[in-house]
BAKE-945068 format. One record per residue (C-alpha): x, y, z negated; residue number from 1. Coordinates in steps of 0.25 Angstrom, whole numbers, plus 5000, padded with zeros to 4 digits. Layout:
residues N
      x      y      z   resi
      X      Y      Z    NUM
...
end
This chain:
residues 418
      x      y      z   resi
   4943   4946   5024      1
   4943   4931   5022      2
   4956   4924   5021      3
   4958   4910   5028      4
   4969   4900   5026      5
   4974   4893   5039      6
   4984   4882   5044      7
   4988   4883   5058      8
   4998   4878   5068      9
   5007   4887   5077     10
   5009   4883   5092     11
   5021   4875   5089     12
   5014   4867   5078     13
   5019   4874   5066     14
   5009   4874   5054     15
   5006   4888   5048     16
   4996   4891   5037     17
   4992   4904   5031     18
   4980   4914   5028     19
   4972   4923   5038     20
   4962   4934   5035     21
   4950   4934   5044     22
   4935   4937   5044     23
   4931   4922   5045     24
   4937   4909   5049     25
   4935   4910   5064     26
   4942   4924   5064     27
   4954   4917   5056     28
   4954   4906   5066     29
   4954   4915   5078     30
   4966   4923   5072     31
   4974   4911   5070     32
   4971   4906   5084     33
   4975   4919   5090     34
   4988   4918   5083     35
   4991   4905   5090     36
   4988   4896   5078     37
   4981   4882   5079     38
   4972   4882   5066     39
   4973   4869   5058     40
   4965   4874   5046     41
   4958   4887   5042     42
   4949   4890   5030     43
   4946   4901   5021     44
   4956   4904   5010     45
   4954   4896   4998     46
   4945   4885   5005     47
   4950   4871   5003     48
   4949   4860   5014     49
   4940   4852   5006     50
   4930   4864   5005     51
   4929   4864   5020     52
   4927   4849   5021     53
   4917   4845   5011     54
   4909   4838   5021     55
   4920   4829   5025     56
   4920   4820   5013     57
   4930   4815   5003     58
   4945   4818   5007     59
   4954   4806   5008     60
   4968   4805   5013     61
   4972   4804   5027     62
   4980   4792   5025     63
   4969   4784   5018     64
   4959   4787   5030     65
   4970   4784   5040     66
   4972   4770   5033     67
   4957   4768   5033     68
   4956   4772   5047     69
   4967   4763   5052     70
   4957   4751   5048     71
   4946   4757   5056     72
   4942   4756   5071     73
   4947   4767   5079     74
   4938   4779   5082     75
   4930   4778   5095     76
   4936   4786   5107     77
   4922   4793   5108     78
   4923   4798   5094     79
   4937   4803   5096     80
   4933   4810   5109     81
   4922   4817   5102     82
   4931   4821   5090     83
   4942   4826   5100     84
   4932   4834   5108     85
   4925   4841   5096     86
   4939   4844   5090     87
   4944   4851   5103     88
   4931   4859   5103     89
   4933   4864   5089     90
   4948   4867   5090     91
   4945   4875   5103     92
   4934   4882   5095     93
   4944   4887   5085     94
   4940   4879   5073     95
   4952   4875   5064     96
   4957   4861   5064     97
   4952   4857   5050     98
   4938   4862   5052     99
   4938   4855   5066    100
   4941   4842   5059    101
   4931   4844   5048    102
   4920   4846   5058    103
   4924   4835   5066    104
   4924   4825   5054    105
   4910   4829   5051    106
   4904   4827   5065    107
   4911   4815   5070    108
   4902   4802   5071    109
   4913   4792   5068    110
   4916   4790   5054    111
   4930   4785   5056    112
   4933   4797   5064    113
   4927   4806   5054    114
   4936   4801   5043    115
   4948   4802   5051    116
   4945   4817   5055    117
   4942   4820   5041    118
   4956   4815   5037    119
   4963   4822   5048    120
   4956   4835   5043    121
   4962   4833   5030    122
   4976   4830   5035    123
   4975   4843   5044    124
   4971   4851   5031    125
   4983   4845   5024    126
   4992   4851   5034    127
   4994   4839   5044    128
   4993   4842   5059    129
   4981   4836   5067    130
   4990   4827   5075    131
   4996   4821   5062    132
   4983   4819   5056    133
   4977   4812   5068    134
   4989   4803   5068    135
   4985   4797   5055    136
   4973   4790   5063    137
   4980   4783   5075    138
   4968   4774   5077    139
   4959   4786   5079    140
   4968   4796   5086    141
   4977   4789   5097    142
   4992   4794   5099    143
   4988   4803   5111    144
   4978   4810   5103    145
   4988   4813   5091    146
   4999   4818   5101    147
   4990   4827   5109    148
   4985   4833   5096    149
   4999   4835   5091    150
   5003   4842   5104    151
   4991   4851   5103    152
   4995   4855   5089    153
   5009   4858   5093    154
   5004   4866   5105    155
   4993   4873   5098    156
   4983   4867   5108    157
   4976   4857   5100    158
   4962   4861   5106    159
   4967   4859   5120    160
   4973   4846   5116    161
   4961   4841   5109    162
   4953   4845   5122    163
   4962   4836   5130    164
   4961   4825   5121    165
   4946   4826   5121    166
   4947   4825   5137    167
   4956   4813   5136    168
   4948   4806   5126    169
   4935   4808   5134    170
   4942   4803   5147    171
   4947   4791   5139    172
   4933   4789   5134    173
   4926   4790   5147    174
   4936   4780   5153    175
   4934   4770   5142    176
   4919   4771   5144    177
   4920   4769   5158    178
   4928   4756   5157    179
   4920   4750   5145    180
   4907   4754   5152    181
   4912   4747   5165    182
   4916   4734   5157    183
   4904   4733   5148    184
   4895   4727   5158    185
   4905   4715   5161    186
   4907   4713   5147    187
   4892   4712   5144    188
   4891   4702   5155    189
   4902   4693   5150    190
   4895   4693   5136    191
   4882   4690   5142    192
   4888   4679   5150    193
   4895   4672   5138    194
   4882   4673   5130    195
   4874   4667   5142    196
   4883   4655   5144    197
   4884   4653   5128    198
   4868   4653   5128    199
   4867   4643   5139    200
   4877   4634   5133    201
   4871   4634   5119    202
   4856   4634   5122    203
   4853   4631   5137    204
   4863   4619   5140    205
   4860   4611   5127    206
   4845   4610   5131    207
   4849   4603   5143    208
   4860   4594   5136    209
   4849   4586   5129    210
   4842   4584   5142    211
   4854   4578   5149    212
   4857   4569   5138    213
   4843   4563   5137    214
   4844   4561   5152    215
   4856   4552   5150    216
   4863   4556   5163    217
   4877   4559   5167    218
   4880   4574   5167    219
   4888   4581   5177    220
   4902   4586   5172    221
   4898   4601   5173    222
   4886   4598   5164    223
   4895   4590   5154    224
   4904   4602   5153    225
   4893   4612   5151    226
   4887   4603   5140    227
   4900   4602   5133    228
   4901   4617   5133    229
   4887   4619   5128    230
   4890   4609   5117    231
   4902   4617   5113    232
   4894   4630   5113    233
   4882   4624   5105    234
   4891   4616   5094    235
   4902   4625   5093    236
   4896   4639   5097    237
   4904   4646   5086    238
   4917   4641   5092    239
   4913   4645   5106    240
   4910   4659   5101    241
   4922   4660   5092    242
   4930   4656   5104    243
   4924   4667   5112    244
   4926   4678   5102    245
   4940   4672   5098    246
   4945   4673   5112    247
   4940   4687   5113    248
   4947   4691   5100    249
   4959   4683   5103    250
   4960   4690   5117    251
   4958   4704   5110    252
   4969   4701   5100    253
   4979   4696   5110    254
   4976   4709   5119    255
   4978   4717   5106    256
   4992   4711   5104    257
   5004   4718   5111    258
   5008   4706   5120    259
   4994   4702   5123    260
   4990   4716   5127    261
   5002   4717   5136    262
   4999   4704   5143    263
   4984   4707   5145    264
   4987   4721   5150    265
   4998   4716   5160    266
   4989   4705   5165    267
   4977   4714   5167    268
   4986   4725   5174    269
   4991   4714   5184    270
   4977   4710   5187    271
   4972   4717   5199    272
   4958   4720   5195    273
   4961   4724   5180    274
   4974   4730   5183    275
   4968   4741   5192    276
   4958   4745   5181    277
   4969   4745   5171    278
   4979   4753   5179    279
   4968   4764   5182    280
   4964   4765   5168    281
   4978   4766   5163    282
   4982   4776   5173    283
   4970   4785   5170    284
   4973   4784   5155    285
   4988   4786   5157    286
   4986   4799   5166    287
   4976   4805   5157    288
   4983   4802   5144    289
   4996   4807   5149    290
   4990   4820   5155    291
   4982   4823   5142    292
   4995   4822   5134    293
   5003   4830   5143    294
   4993   4841   5143    295
   4993   4841   5128    296
   5008   4844   5127    297
   5013   4830   5124    298
   5026   4827   5130    299
   5027   4817   5142    300
   5035   4805   5134    301
   5026   4806   5122    302
   5014   4807   5131    303
   5018   4794   5139    304
   5020   4787   5125    305
   5005   4791   5121    306
   5000   4787   5135    307
   5007   4773   5134    308
   4999   4770   5121    309
   4986   4776   5127    310
   4986   4769   5141    311
   4980   4756   5135    312
   4987   4746   5144    313
   5001   4740   5140    314
   5005   4739   5155    315
   5003   4754   5157    316
   5009   4757   5143    317
   5022   4749   5147    318
   5023   4757   5160    319
   5021   4770   5153    320
   5032   4766   5142    321
   5041   4763   5154    322
   5038   4777   5160    323
   5040   4784   5147    324
   5054   4778   5145    325
   5058   4783   5159    326
   5053   4797   5156    327
   5061   4798   5143    328
   5073   4796   5151    329
   5070   4808   5160    330
   5061   4802   5171    331
   5048   4808   5176    332
   5035   4801   5173    333
   5031   4797   5187    334
   5043   4788   5191    335
   5042   4780   5178    336
   5027   4778   5180    337
   5030   4773   5194    338
   5041   4764   5190    339
   5031   4756   5180    340
   5022   4752   5192    341
   5010   4753   5184    342
   5004   4766   5187    343
   4996   4769   5200    344
   5004   4777   5210    345
   4994   4789   5208    346
   4998   4790   5194    347
   5013   4790   5197    348
   5012   4800   5209    349
   5003   4810   5201    350
   5012   4809   5189    351
   5024   4812   5199    352
   5017   4824   5205    353
   5013   4829   5191    354
   5027   4829   5186    355
   5032   4837   5199    356
   5021   4847   5198    357
   5020   4848   5182    358
   5005   4845   5182    359
   5007   4831   5177    360
   4995   4831   5167    361
   4986   4837   5178    362
   4989   4826   5188    363
   4988   4815   5177    364
   4974   4820   5174    365
   4970   4819   5188    366
   4976   4805   5189    367
   4968   4801   5176    368
   4955   4806   5183    369
   4958   4798   5195    370
   4961   4785   5187    371
   4950   4786   5177    372
   4940   4786   5189    373
   4948   4775   5196    374
   4948   4767   5183    375
   4933   4768   5182    376
   4931   4763   5196    377
   4941   4752   5193    378
   4933   4747   5181    379
   4920   4748   5188    380
   4926   4739   5199    381
   4932   4729   5189    382
   4918   4728   5183    383
   4912   4725   5196    384
   4921   4714   5198    385
   4920   4709   5184    386
   4904   4708   5183    387
   4903   4699   5195    388
   4914   4690   5190    389
   4907   4689   5177    390
   4893   4686   5183    391
   4900   4675   5192    392
   4906   4668   5180    393
   4893   4669   5172    394
   4886   4663   5184    395
   4896   4652   5186    396
   4895   4648   5171    397
   4880   4649   5171    398
   4879   4641   5184    399
   4888   4630   5178    400
   4879   4629   5166    401
   4867   4628   5175    402
   4873   4618   5184    403
   4877   4609   5172    404
   4862   4609   5168    405
   4856   4608   5182    406
   4865   4596   5188    407
   4860   4586   5177    408
   4846   4591   5179    409
   4846   4588   5194    410
   4852   4574   5191    411
   4840   4572   5181    412
   4830   4576   5191    413
   4836   4567   5201    414
   4835   4555   5192    415
   4821   4559   5189    416
   4817   4558   5203    417
   4824   4545   5205    418
end
């Protein structure tokens, strides 16, 4: 009977290695799972890791790729979602961790993610836990991902945790897609409006300037203003474009700075129109993330710390930090959340009921379902307000240009009649 070497983890996370006799590798895996072990590696005796991974390319160190990866863009959320979903299915089917990672590296479409998965596989083969290997790539795997995997390894329920992560990432992806989809049309309108105005100023208005100059007539103030702007666009078009892009880049850099982000988030949160949307989005993300972490076995204080980083708004994050400080002193969750005066009453009330009944994660998931729908409606309502406003501003600008051209032409017509 063939002999297989294995590396497994007990329910308490302790690593164990040894040998087992079985008819084939599937029988060996079944025996180990029956004994309550979580398999991290399983192969025929004498087989080397490199012999199972010849298709994965040349092996390099994890630290080298981590340094290289830190200079790259983050992996797309969709790619991470597909990876997690497939990973969960393979683990649930009984495949060992190393083989799962090897197959995932072969079939992922993202080159960046493929390199990362390959190095994670090598790290796990070297004896590291999956969570430690994932933590080497913080730009790919967010803290919530790493801590949930760590909790799954400790409890021996990695397959269930990966399924929860897959559901969490899927809901996050759908929410982002809903928001970006609703805001795409207004952004396109703004871009087209800027291009139209720039075209009128650089190509249309100059053709009338010569006519007005040849007429030798006194031009209205609005026409002089439009001609001055047109001259600026024609003679210094590169400065105009540089100013537009510079303003955009400068605004983004300011928002990315700690103080800038706090200022902008606080301003938007206090605005009635934007504040409602932000509150609903943040409430949905807070409830869903906290419920997912609690279901995965992460303790309440570390969970709140992770939610604080994942909520995506500094105003909400500061409120969570305040609540977390109160909880560490022995308080419950609901009262500190209420004292921040940031979360909607429904979040606070459902949290209080969840604490009393011991079904906190269940009720938080229900709250998240509600606010995800409300956030979608709020974003749609916001776009219905933004679109007419953009069209009105565009109409005002174009109308000003038309009036600046039409008024002198009316005066020229009147002089011709006389």
